[in-house]
VONULUM-252554 format. One record per residue (C-alpha): residue number from 1; residue in one letter; chain; x, y, z. Coordinates in nm, 2 decimals. Layout:
! VONULUM-252554
ATOM   i aa ch   east  north     up
ATOM NUM  a  A      X      Y      Z
...
This chain:
! VONULUM-252554
ATOM   i aa ch   east  north     up
ATOM   1  x  A  -1.19  -1.76   0.50
ATOM   2  x  A  -1.23  -1.62   0.85
ATOM   3  x  A  -1.04  -1.29   0.92
ATOM   4  x  A  -0.82  -1.22   1.22
ATOM   5  x  A  -0.60  -0.94   1.09
ATOM   6  x  A  -0.86  -0.74   0.90
ATOM   7  x  A  -1.22  -0.63   0.93
ATOM   8  x  A  -1.47  -0.67   0.65
ATOM   9  x  A  -1.80  -0.49   0.61
ATOM  10  x  A  -2.03  -0.46   0.31
ATOM  11  x  A  -2.31  -0.21   0.35
ATOM  12  x  A  -2.51  -0.02   0.09
ATOM  13  x  A  -2.29  -0.13  -0.20
ATOM  14  x  A  -1.96  -0.02  -0.03
ATOM  15  x  A  -1.71  -0.28   0.09
ATOM  16  x  A  -1.49  -0.15   0.37
ATOM  17  x  A  -1.17  -0.35   0.43
ATOM  18  x  A  -0.97  -0.25   0.73
ATOM  19  x  A  -0.63  -0.37   0.84
ATOM  20  x  A  -0.69  -0.43   1.21
ATOM  21  x  A  -0.35  -0.43   1.37
ATOM  22  x  A  -0.34  -0.09   1.53
ATOM  23  x  A  -0.09  -0.21   1.80
ATOM  24  x  A   0.15  -0.27   1.51
ATOM  25  x  A   0.06   0.05   1.33
ATOM  26  x  A  -0.13  -0.17   1.09
ATOM  27  x  A   0.19  -0.33   0.96
ATOM  28  x  A   0.12  -0.64   0.76
ATOM  29  x  A   0.24  -1.00   0.80
ATOM  30  x  A   0.19  -1.29   0.56
ATOM  31  x  A  -0.15  -1.37   0.72
ATOM  32  x  A  -0.26  -1.00   0.68
ATOM  33  x  A  -0.18  -1.01   0.31
ATOM  34  x  A  -0.36  -1.34   0.25
ATOM  35  x  A  -0.67  -1.20   0.42
ATOM  36  x  A  -0.66  -0.87   0.22
ATOM  37  x  A  -0.63  -1.07  -0.10
ATOM  38  x  A  -0.93  -1.28  -0.01
ATOM  39  x  A  -1.14  -0.98   0.10
ATOM  40  x  A  -1.05  -0.78  -0.22
ATOM  41  x  A  -1.15  -1.08  -0.43
ATOM  42  x  A  -1.47  -1.12  -0.23
ATOM  43  x  A  -1.57  -0.76  -0.27
ATOM  44  x  A  -1.43  -0.72  -0.62
ATOM  45  x  A  -1.65  -0.99  -0.78
ATOM  46  x  A  -1.96  -0.92  -0.57
ATOM  47  x  A  -2.21  -0.76  -0.81
ATOM  48  x  A  -2.38  -0.58  -0.52
ATOM  49  x  A  -2.05  -0.39  -0.44
ATOM  50  x  A  -1.98  -0.07  -0.63
ATOM  51  x  A  -1.67   0.06  -0.46
ATOM  52  x  A  -1.41  -0.07  -0.21
ATOM  53  x  A  -1.25   0.13   0.07
ATOM  54  x  A  -0.92   0.02   0.21
ATOM  55  x  A  -0.83   0.16   0.55
ATOM  56  x  A  -0.63   0.10   0.87
ATOM  57  x  A  -0.78   0.07   1.22
ATOM  58  x  A  -0.72   0.33   1.49
ATOM  59  x  A  -0.61   0.69   1.47
ATOM  60  x  A  -0.23   0.66   1.40
ATOM  61  x  A  -0.18   0.46   1.08
ATOM  62  x  A  -0.32   0.35   0.75
ATOM  63  x  A  -0.04   0.10   0.71
ATOM  64  x  A   0.33   0.10   0.78
ATOM  65  x  A   0.44  -0.18   0.55
ATOM  66  x  A   0.58  -0.52   0.65
ATOM  67  x  A   0.59  -0.61   1.02
ATOM  68  x  A   0.95  -0.62   1.11
ATOM  69  x  A   0.88  -0.85   1.40
ATOM  70  x  A   0.77  -1.11   1.15
ATOM  71  x  A   1.08  -1.06   0.93
ATOM  72  x  A   1.39  -1.26   1.02
ATOM  73  x  A   1.54  -1.27   0.67
ATOM  74  x  A   1.21  -1.41   0.56
ATOM  75  x  A   0.85  -1.32   0.63
ATOM  76  x  A   0.59  -1.57   0.74
ATOM  77  x  A   0.37  -1.61   0.43
ATOM  78  x  A   0.40  -1.74   0.08
ATOM  79  x  A   0.53  -1.55  -0.22
ATOM  80  x  A   0.86  -1.46  -0.36
ATOM  81  x  A   0.98  -1.27  -0.05
ATOM  82  x  A   0.77  -1.46   0.20
ATOM  83  x  A   0.49  -1.21   0.16
ATOM  84  x  A   0.25  -1.24  -0.14
ATOM  85  x  A   0.30  -0.87  -0.23
ATOM  86  x  A   0.27  -0.93  -0.61
ATOM  87  x  A  -0.07  -1.09  -0.56
ATOM  88  x  A  -0.19  -0.82  -0.32
ATOM  89  x  A  -0.07  -0.54  -0.55
ATOM  90  x  A  -0.22  -0.71  -0.86
ATOM  91  x  A  -0.57  -0.77  -0.70
ATOM  92  x  A  -0.61  -0.41  -0.62
ATOM  93  x  A  -0.56  -0.33  -0.99
ATOM  94  x  A  -0.75  -0.64  -1.12
ATOM  95  x  A  -1.08  -0.60  -0.94
ATOM  96  x  A  -1.33  -0.42  -1.16
ATOM  97  x  A  -1.43  -0.18  -0.88
ATOM  98  x  A  -1.26   0.15  -0.77
ATOM  99  x  A  -1.05   0.10  -0.46
ATOM 100  x  A  -1.02   0.41  -0.24
ATOM 101  x  A  -0.74   0.43   0.02
ATOM 102  x  A  -0.86   0.62   0.33
ATOM 103  x  A  -0.55   0.75   0.50
ATOM 104  x  A  -0.59   0.90   0.84
ATOM 105  x  A  -0.23   0.86   0.97
ATOM 106  x  A   0.10   0.70   0.86
ATOM 107  x  A   0.12   0.56   0.51
ATOM 108  x  A   0.48   0.45   0.53
ATOM 109  x  A   0.69   0.19   0.34
ATOM 110  x  A   0.46  -0.08   0.20
ATOM 111  x  A   0.16   0.12   0.32
ATOM 112  x  A   0.27   0.41   0.10
ATOM 113  x  A   0.28   0.16  -0.19
ATOM 114  x  A  -0.07   0.04  -0.12
ATOM 115  x  A  -0.20   0.40  -0.11
ATOM 116  x  A  -0.02   0.46  -0.44
ATOM 117  x  A  -0.17   0.16  -0.62
ATOM 118  x  A  -0.53   0.23  -0.50
ATOM 119  x  A  -0.74   0.40  -0.77
ATOM 120  x  A  -0.80   0.70  -0.54
ATOM 121  x  A  -0.65   0.82  -0.22
ATOM 122  x  A  -0.82   1.05   0.03
ATOM 123  x  A  -0.63   1.17   0.33
ATOM 124  x  A  -0.69   1.34   0.66
ATOM 125  x  A  -0.47   1.64   0.74
ATOM 126  x  A  -0.28   1.44   0.99
ATOM 127  x  A  -0.17   1.18   0.74
ATOM 128  x  A   0.20   1.13   0.66
ATOM 129  x  A   0.35   0.95   0.36
ATOM 130  x  A   0.70   0.82   0.28
ATOM 131  x  A   0.94   0.54   0.22
ATOM 132  x  A   1.18   0.37   0.46
ATOM 133  x  A   1.32   0.08   0.25
ATOM 134  x  A   1.68   0.19   0.20
ATOM 135  x  A   1.70   0.28   0.57
ATOM 136  x  A   1.61  -0.08   0.68
ATOM 137  x  A   1.76  -0.29   0.41
ATOM 138  x  A   1.46  -0.32   0.18
ATOM 139  x  A   1.30  -0.17  -0.13
ATOM 140  x  A   0.99  -0.22  -0.34
ATOM 141  x  A   1.13  -0.28  -0.69
ATOM 142  x  A   0.80  -0.29  -0.87
ATOM 143  x  A   0.49  -0.08  -0.84
ATOM 144  x  A   0.63   0.10  -0.54
ATOM 145  x  A   0.91   0.25  -0.76
ATOM 146  x  A   0.83   0.23  -1.13
ATOM 147  x  A   0.46   0.30  -1.09
ATOM 148  x  A   0.52   0.57  -0.83
ATOM 149  x  A   0.73   0.76  -1.09
ATOM 150  x  A   0.42   0.76  -1.32
ATOM 151  x  A   0.21   0.90  -1.04
ATOM 152  x  A   0.43   1.17  -0.90
ATOM 153  x  A   0.70   1.21  -1.16
ATOM 154  x  A   1.05   1.07  -1.20
ATOM 155  x  A   1.24   1.32  -1.00
ATOM 156  x  A   1.00   1.32  -0.71
ATOM 157  x  A   0.98   0.94  -0.70
ATOM 158  x  A   1.36   0.92  -0.68
ATOM 159  x  A   1.36   1.18  -0.40
ATOM 160  x  A   1.11   0.97  -0.21
ATOM 161  x  A   1.32   0.66  -0.23
ATOM 162  x  A   1.67   0.79  -0.21
ATOM 163  x  A   1.61   1.03   0.09
ATOM 164  x  A   1.33   0.84   0.28
ATOM 165  x  A   1.17   1.16   0.40
ATOM 166  x  A   0.82   1.20   0.53
ATOM 167  x  A   0.57   1.41   0.35
ATOM 168  x  A   0.26   1.58   0.49
ATOM 169  x  A  -0.09   1.52   0.35
ATOM 170  x  A  -0.07   1.86   0.18
ATOM 171  x  A   0.27   1.78   0.02
ATOM 172  x  A   0.13   1.45  -0.10
ATOM 173  x  A  -0.16   1.63  -0.25
ATOM 174  x  A   0.07   1.88  -0.43
ATOM 175  x  A   0.28   1.60  -0.58
ATOM 176  x  A  -0.03   1.41  -0.70
ATOM 177  x  A   0.00   1.12  -0.45
ATOM 178  x  A  -0.35   1.18  -0.31
ATOM 179  x  A  -0.67   1.32  -0.46
ATOM 180  x  A  -0.81   1.52  -0.16
ATOM 181  x  A  -0.71   1.63   0.19
ATOM 182  x  A  -0.97   1.71   0.45
ATOM 183  x  A  -0.96   1.78   0.82
ATOM 184  x  A  -0.91   1.46   1.02
ATOM 185  x  A  -1.26   1.47   1.17
ATOM 186  x  A  -1.42   1.50   0.82
ATOM 187  x  A  -1.23   1.21   0.66
ATOM 188  x  A  -1.50   0.95   0.70
ATOM 189  x  A  -1.77   1.18   0.56
ATOM 190  x  A  -1.55   1.28   0.27
ATOM 191  x  A  -1.49   0.91   0.18
ATOM 192  x  A  -1.86   0.84   0.21
ATOM 193  x  A  -1.93   1.13  -0.03
ATOM 194  x  A  -1.69   1.00  -0.29
ATOM 195  x  A  -1.84   0.65  -0.26
ATOM 196  x  A  -2.19   0.79  -0.31
ATOM 197  x  A  -2.08   0.97  -0.63
ATOM 198  x  A  -1.92   0.66  -0.77
ATOM 199  x  A  -2.23   0.44  -0.68
ATOM 200  x  A  -2.44   0.67  -0.91
ATOM 201  x  A  -2.22   0.59  -1.21
ATOM 202  x  A  -2.23   0.30  -1.46
ATOM 203  x  A  -2.04   0.01  -1.30
ATOM 204  x  A  -1.95  -0.13  -1.65
ATOM 205  x  A  -1.82   0.20  -1.77
ATOM 206  x  A  -1.61   0.23  -1.46
ATOM 207  x  A  -1.48  -0.12  -1.49
ATOM 208  x  A  -1.38  -0.05  -1.86
ATOM 209  x  A  -1.21   0.27  -1.76
ATOM 210  x  A  -1.01   0.10  -1.49
ATOM 211  x  A  -0.90  -0.17  -1.73
ATOM 212  x  A  -0.80   0.09  -1.98
ATOM 213  x  A  -0.60   0.29  -1.72
ATOM 214  x  A  -0.43  -0.03  -1.61
ATOM 215  x  A  -0.33  -0.14  -1.96
ATOM 216  x  A  -0.11   0.17  -1.99
ATOM 217  x  A   0.10   0.06  -1.69
ATOM 218  x  A   0.05  -0.32  -1.72
ATOM 219  x  A   0.42  -0.37  -1.79
ATOM 220  x  A   0.49  -0.28  -1.43
ATOM 221  x  A   0.35  -0.63  -1.34
ATOM 222  x  A   0.65  -0.78  -1.51
ATOM 223  x  A   0.89  -0.54  -1.36
ATOM 224  x  A   0.75  -0.62  -1.01
ATOM 225  x  A   0.79  -1.00  -1.07
ATOM 226  x  A   1.15  -0.96  -1.17
ATOM 227  x  A   1.22  -0.71  -0.90
ATOM 228  x  A   1.07  -0.92  -0.62
ATOM 229  x  A   1.28  -1.21  -0.73
ATOM 230  x  A   1.59  -0.99  -0.69
ATOM 231  x  A   1.46  -0.87  -0.36
ATOM 232  x  A   1.44  -1.22  -0.23
ATOM 233  x  A   1.81  -1.27  -0.30
ATOM 234  x  A   1.89  -0.93  -0.14
ATOM 235  x  A   1.72  -1.03   0.18
ATOM 236  x  A   1.97  -1.31   0.22
ATOM 237  x  A   2.26  -1.07   0.22
ATOM 238  x  A   2.44  -0.92   0.52
ATOM 239  x  A   2.37  -0.58   0.39
ATOM 240  x  A   1.99  -0.62   0.41
ATOM 241  x  A   2.02  -0.80   0.74
ATOM 242  x  A   2.21  -0.50   0.88
ATOM 243  x  A   1.91  -0.28   0.81
ATOM 244  x  A   1.67  -0.50   0.99
ATOM 245  x  A   1.90  -0.55   1.29
ATOM 246  x  A   1.97  -0.18   1.32
ATOM 247  x  A   1.60  -0.11   1.32
ATOM 248  x  A   1.54  -0.35   1.60
ATOM 249  x  A   1.84  -0.22   1.80
ATOM 250  x  A   1.73   0.14   1.74
ATOM 251  x  A   2.05   0.25   1.60
ATOM 252  x  A   2.17   0.39   1.27
ATOM 253  x  A   2.27   0.11   1.02
ATOM 254  x  A   2.62   0.09   0.89
ATOM 255  x  A   2.57   0.04   0.52
ATOM 256  x  A   2.89   0.20   0.41
ATOM 257  x  A   3.09  -0.12   0.48
ATOM 258  x  A   2.89  -0.28   0.20
ATOM 259  x  A   2.96   0.00  -0.05
ATOM 260  x  A   2.99  -0.13  -0.41
């Protein structure tokens, strides 16, 4: 597969996969997800690769989730919701190599979910994390909620989703959402250092460890499948459409008229 939305580089045993849509704050469309899945598969089963780094191009964003300009009640790719999110989330977990999220800016919405699912997350001090789903008529009813609760705790996960606040890199570190925060200009060097340490370790031992970690939360795959099916039905409702329309019109959505 040729890539238009991402960059792929494999050097010295490290595969660097970069979402290359900085003009869209590295928001993903269906094509982006398909390319990410292909690249993760390519790196994950390449015996010369020991670690994968997932990043976003530019200075402003790691990833800001689904591209709203490609979302008119349905996204532009395959999958339950028009985006192959279940496949993308699963491949990050399924490849036998550690996947490190390098977060230099916004990790919002679906981007926050990607950073959560990655094995390790290293952030620059300018990074910001958070969710926006309930503000725009959406939600991640799988890894983005249930698995997030495992990572940061039940109370904090509910806060993140119910209030849709933004959190600094330091706050993300304190809640366990990231592993390390460094000055923005030291982020690349820090990621390289972690990659070098991993490359010195037994790849089979790491693959077994990753499988073992995943088994403890494997039931989230089923939760995600059921949740995404429900989300596809929700996207067809006037309530969900109100969120997307308000976002495009730059106004506050009126969700109260849909109160249950």
